N, C-alpha and C positions, 0 to 999 in steps of 0.2 A: 501493501498501500504506500502511495506517499504520501512524506512529510508535508504540512502546509511547514511555511515559512513564516514568522512572526515578521512585520514593517517596526522594528525599535517602537515605537512606543504601543504604552499600552489601555485597553479601554476604559479603565478609569477614565482616562484624558473628558473623553467622552462624555460620561453622563455635569461636567464639569465644566459645560463652556462656558467660551469670555459673550458673549453676545447673547443675548434673552428672544424673547420674539419679536417684542415689541418694542427695543434699536429697530431689527432689520423690516417692515413693517414698516420704519416709521426716515430708517433712509431709503428703503425702496420708493417712498410715497413723493420723497427730496430730490432724488435723482428724475423723476418720472416728472416733475412741477421742473424741474431747473432746463429737461431736452424739449418742451414747452416753451419756453423763456422764462417762466407765472415765477420764478421760485428767486424772492429777496432777503436783500444784505437786511442785518442789523437797523442800524438809523438811518443806514441812510439812507437806503434803499434801494439801490442802484441792485440791476439784475447779476445774476448767480451767472456766471461764467464754467466760473472752474469746477472735473471734476470732483476733486479731496478739500473743496468750500464746498460743497451741497451736501456731502460724506456727514462731514467736521459741525454742519448743518442741521443733516440731522440725528445724531450723536447727539447732540447737545436739547434736540425734544423728546428726546425719546428718554435724556438724565430728570431732569426735569418733568418728564408727566407721572419717572419711577422707576424705569424700565433695568435693567441689567445691564450697566456698562459701567466699562471700570476708567478709574479715575484718568481726567485730562494728566494729558508732559506738560509739565510747568518748567 
């Protein structure tokens, strides 16, 4: 019988996901709005054109909504 090789990662890592489902939904919505040209940034209200900025806005909204998101790097 053939034996399975392990990929090096343990199964327990999958159970403790870094981002929760709420974070995924918020980022997905932000990306969708950015692609349509409807996502605006903070106080200035300028249209967001950067993919990274759209993700940051989505994660920030998820944090405020109480989703499971790691802390911001400072």
